[in-house]
C-alpha positions in Angstrom: 167.1 53.5 109.9 163.5 53.0 109.0 163.0 50.4 111.7 164.4 52.8 114.3 162.1 55.6 113.1 159.1 53.4 113.1 159.9 52.2 116.7 160.3 55.8 117.7 157.0 56.7 116.2 155.2 53.7 117.9 156.7 54.7 121.2 155.5 58.3 120.8 152.0 57.0 120.0 151.9 54.8 123.1 153.0 57.7 125.3 150.5 59.9 123.7 147.7 57.4 124.3 148.8 56.9 127.9 148.7 60.6 128.5 145.2 60.8 127.0 144.0 57.9 129.4 145.5 59.7 132.4 143.7 62.9 131.4 140.5 61.0 131.0 140.7 59.4 134.4 141.7 62.7 136.0 138.7 64.5 134.3 136.3 61.8 135.4 137.6 61.9 139.0 137.2 65.7 139.0 133.6 65.4 137.7 132.7 62.8 140.3 134.3 64.9 143.1 132.5 68.0 141.9 129.1 66.3 141.7 129.7 64.9 145.2 130.0 68.4 146.7 127.1 69.7 144.6 124.7 67.0 145.5 122.6 67.6 148.7 123.6 65.7 151.8 121.3 62.7 152.4 119.7 62.6 155.8 117.5 60.0 157.5 113.9 61.0 157.5 110.7 59.6 159.1 107.1 59.7 158.0 104.8 62.1 159.8 102.5 59.2 160.6 105.3 57.5 162.6 106.1 60.6 164.7 102.7 62.2 165.2 99.0 61.5 165.3 95.9 63.6 164.4 93.6 64.8 167.1 91.0 62.3 168.0 92.8 59.3 166.4 93.5 57.5 169.6 92.7 54.3 171.6 90.0 54.1 174.3 90.2 52.0 177.5 87.4 49.8 178.7 87.0 48.0 182.0 84.5 45.6 183.5 83.9 43.0 186.2 83.3 39.3 185.5 83.3 35.7 186.8 85.4 32.8 185.6 84.0 29.3 186.0 85.3 25.8 185.3 88.4 26.0 187.5 89.9 22.8 189.0 89.7 23.8 192.7 92.0 26.8 192.2 89.4 29.5 192.5 88.4 32.0 195.2 87.8 30.6 198.7 85.6 33.6 199.9 82.3 34.9 198.9 83.5 37.5 196.3 83.0 35.3 193.2 80.1 33.4 194.8 78.0 36.6 195.2 78.5 37.4 191.6 77.2 33.9 190.6 74.2 34.3 192.9 73.3 37.7 191.3 73.5 36.2 187.8 71.3 33.2 188.8 68.8 35.5 190.5 68.4 37.4 187.1 67.8 34.0 185.5 65.0 33.2 188.0 66.9 31.0 190.3 67.1 31.8 194.1 70.2 30.6 195.9 72.1 31.8 199.0 75.8 32.7 198.5 76.8 30.7 201.6 75.2 27.6 200.2 77.5 27.9 197.1 80.6 26.1 198.5 82.7 26.0 195.4 86.4 26.7 194.6 85.8 26.4 190.8 84.9 30.1 190.3 87.0 33.3 190.4 86.2 37.0 190.3 88.2 39.0 187.8 88.6 42.5 186.4 88.5 42.7 182.6 90.3 45.3 180.6 90.3 46.0 176.8 91.4 48.6 174.4 89.2 50.0 171.6 91.3 51.0 168.5 90.6 54.2 166.7 87.4 54.2 164.6 86.2 51.0 166.2 82.9 49.8 164.7 80.2 47.4 166.1 81.0 43.8 165.5 84.8 44.2 165.5 86.6 41.8 167.9 89.5 42.7 170.2 91.5 40.9 172.9 90.6 41.0 176.6 92.9 40.8 179.6 91.6 39.3 182.8 93.1 39.5 186.3 91.9 38.0 189.5 90.9 40.2 192.4 90.3 37.5 195.0 92.5 34.7 196.4 92.3 32.4 193.4 95.6 30.5 192.8 95.1 29.9 189.1 92.6 30.6 186.3 94.0 27.9 184.0 91.3 26.2 182.0 88.6 28.7 183.0 85.9 30.3 181.0 84.8 33.9 181.4 81.0 34.4 181.6 79.4 37.2 179.6 80.4 40.6 181.1 79.8 44.2 180.0 82.7 46.5 179.5 82.3 50.2 180.2 84.1 53.4 179.3 85.0 56.3 181.6 81.6 57.8 180.9 79.9 54.7 182.5 78.3 53.5 179.2 78.7 50.0 177.9 80.7 49.8 174.7 81.6 46.1 174.4 80.9 42.6 175.8 83.5 40.0 176.8 83.2 36.2 177.0 85.3 33.2 176.2 87.9 30.7 177.4 91.0 32.1 179.2 94.5 31.4 178.1 97.3 32.0 180.6 100.2 30.8 178.4 101.7 28.7 181.2 100.9 26.4 184.0 101.1 26.0 187.8 101.6 22.7 189.7 102.4 22.0 193.3 102.9 19.2 195.7 103.8 18.9 199.4 107.5 19.3 198.8 107.9 21.3 195.6 106.1 23.6 193.2 106.5 24.4 189.5 105.2 27.5 187.7 105.5 29.1 184.3 104.3 32.6 183.6 101.6 34.2 185.9 98.6 31.8 186.5 96.3 34.5 188.0 96.2 36.7 184.9 95.3 35.7 181.4 94.1 36.7 177.9 91.1 36.0 175.8 92.0 36.3 172.1 89.2 38.2 170.3 87.1 37.7 173.4 85.6 41.2 173.2 82.9 42.2 170.7 82.3 45.9 170.2 78.6 46.8 170.6 78.8 50.6 170.4 81.0 53.0 168.5 82.6 55.7 170.8 81.9 59.3 169.9 84.5 60.8 167.6 84.9 63.9 165.4 87.8 64.5 163.1 88.5 68.2 163.5 85.8 70.9 163.2 85.6 70.9 159.4 88.0 73.8 159.0 91.0 72.9 161.2 92.8 69.8 162.2 95.4 69.5 164.9 98.5 67.3 164.7 100.2 66.1 167.9 103.9 65.0 168.0 104.7 61.9 170.0 107.9 63.6 171.3 107.6 67.3 171.9 110.3 69.3 170.1 110.1 72.9 168.7 112.5 72.2 165.9 110.7 69.1 164.7 107.3 70.8 165.0 108.6 73.7 162.9 110.1 71.4 160.3 106.8 69.5 160.0 104.9 72.7 159.5 107.2 73.9 156.7 107.1 70.6 154.9 103.3 70.5 154.9 103.1 74.1 153.6 105.7 73.2 150.9 103.6 70.3 149.7 100.3 72.1 149.9 101.7 75.3 148.2 100.4 77.6 150.9 100.4 78.7 154.5 98.0 76.1 155.9 100.0 74.8 158.8 101.6 76.7 161.7 103.2 75.6 164.9 101.1 76.1 168.0 103.7 74.8 170.5 106.4 72.2 170.8 103.9 69.3 170.3 101.0 70.7 168.4 100.6 71.8 164.8 97.3 73.4 163.5 96.4 72.6 160.0 93.7 74.6 158.1 91.8 72.5 155.6 92.4 73.8 152.0 89.4 74.4 149.8 90.2 71.5 147.6 90.0 69.1 150.6 86.8 70.5 152.3 84.9 67.4 151.3 87.9 65.0 151.5 89.5 65.4 154.9 90.7 61.8 154.8 92.6 62.5 151.6 94.3 65.5 153.2 95.3 63.3 156.2 96.6 60.6 153.8 98.7 63.1 151.9 100.1 64.7 155.1 101.0 61.6 157.1 103.1 60.1 154.2 105.4 63.1 154.1 109.0 62.5 155.2 110.6 64.9 157.6 113.9 65.1 159.5 113.6 64.6 163.2 115.9 66.7 165.4 116.9 64.2 168.2 118.2 65.9 171.4 121.5 64.8 172.9 120.5 62.2 175.5 122.0 59.3 177.4 119.5 56.8 178.9 120.6 54.5 181.7 118.8 51.6 183.2 120.6 50.8 186.4 118.5 47.6 187.0 119.7 45.9 183.9 122.9 47.8 183.2 121.7 49.0 179.8 123.1 52.2 178.3 121.7 53.9 175.2 123.4 57.0 173.6 122.1 59.3 170.9 124.0 60.4 167.9 124.3 64.1 169.1 126.1 63.2 172.4 129.5 64.9 172.8 132.2 64.7 175.5 134.6 67.5 176.2 138.3 66.4 176.6 138.7 65.0 180.1 141.0 62.5 181.9 139.5 59.5 183.7 141.0 57.1 186.1 138.7 54.2 187.2 139.5 51.2 189.4 137.2 48.7 191.0 137.4 47.5 194.6 136.5 43.8 195.4 136.2 42.5 198.9 135.7 38.7 199.3 134.7 37.2 202.6 134.8 33.4 203.0 133.5 31.5 206.0 135.0 28.1 206.6 133.8 26.5 209.9 136.3 23.9 211.4 135.4 21.1 213.8 137.5 20.4 216.9 137.0 16.9 218.2 138.2 15.6 221.6 141.3 13.4 221.7 141.1 9.7 222.3 140.6 8.7 226.0 139.5 12.3 226.8 137.1 12.9 229.7 133.5 12.4 229.1 132.8 16.1 229.6 134.8 16.8 226.4 132.6 17.6 223.3 133.0 18.4 219.7 133.3 22.1 219.1 132.8 24.1 215.9 135.5 26.8 215.5 134.6 29.5 212.9 137.2 30.6 210.5 136.9 33.7 208.3 139.2 34.6 205.4 139.0 38.1 204.0 140.6 39.1 200.6 140.7 42.6 199.3 141.5 43.3 195.6 141.8 46.7 194.1 142.3 47.2 190.4 144.9 49.7 189.5 143.7 52.6 187.4 145.6 55.1 185.3 144.5 58.4 183.8 143.1 58.0 180.2 142.1 60.9 178.0 138.5 60.6 176.8 136.8 62.9 174.3 134.6 62.7 171.3 132.5 64.7 168.9 130.8 61.8 167.1 129.2 58.7 168.5 131.9 56.5 167.1 134.6 58.5 168.8 132.9 58.4 172.1 132.3 54.6 171.9 136.0 54.0 171.0 137.2 56.2 173.8 135.0 54.6 176.4 135.9 51.1 175.2 139.6 51.9 175.9 138.7 52.0 179.6 137.7 48.3 179.4 135.1 48.6 182.1 131.8 46.8 182.6 128.4 48.5 181.9 127.9 49.0 185.7 131.2 50.9 185.9 130.4 52.8 182.8 127.2 54.1 184.4 129.3 55.5 187.2 131.7 57.1 184.8 128.8 58.7 182.8 127.3 60.1 186.0 130.7 61.6 187.0 131.1 63.1 183.5 127.7 64.7 183.8 128.6 66.1 187.2 131.9 67.6 185.9 130.1 69.2 182.9 132.1 67.3 180.3 129.1 65.3 179.1 127.2 67.5 176.7 123.9 65.6 176.9 120.9 65.0 179.1 121.4 62.1 181.4 118.1 60.2 182.1 118.0 57.3 184.6 115.0 54.9 184.3 
């Protein structure tokens, strides 16, 4: 009797412990579920420095004319480059006629370069050179010293150095071989900045911030985030791409510190619903906000194959001398049309749209036609951009 009671007691203890474990698991699950709904939803954000730039912080383009020498007979045939060499030699005290300079080892080029923001004298940048004459290749050439000017006509940099085309060009009487473009090249760090372009960061009291992609919602979000961090109404939206920022008193003598603090802020970008299509390459890019209303699609492709097989008819043995061999054309035409059935397509999220369109089993070229038809019917709730 005692053994039966003890077994009964141990069984009740085990059941009681099991109930406690189940209650603990249920309580923990309830707490986790509650905390999940109480926690804010995480969204992807971008730094302000990646989606906008401050007024004046920009690149500046330079352009110039120069002469490339040292070519292996692949230079200009005319007098374009020769006249430039003559002008340079005249400045050095040598007098020579352009027509007396019969050389194919020189080429006239246009030089372009880009000055980065806050470029200082002595900084080196890359130069791009492109021929303007009939030179076949500038491989192995060297650019002579050439000034580079800005839109205001002032010289801001000097360019000189060996040209690299990153390829080659070779030809013979029966064949040619070419890699990359031999009439354009690059001079790494071939430009030395001689003069700093004029620049002013704001007017001392206000700074403007320009969005790379104009959007009213994003501009308003950026303004609110800046005001929240600075604890005041310092930023307000001017339009869909511009935000005006008043310099706080604490940053009057430290505008760079203000810019550093603002450009590291994270903001959520409101991306419009857009589908971008490149018909040349068959590339399709969809945004996350794209939606398709419920529609039915039937798509079938038509293929027509034409094959030409000429046949030769020869005269029989002992035929008259007037008989000749005759070519008889033969054309085979085959028409194939793929059967298409109606398939329901709809989607609210990007994943649903991708799965629905993949059901059709079409190529990117066919998908472009389907998206254009969806846009024409009004079922595609997105902007369709063809590039």
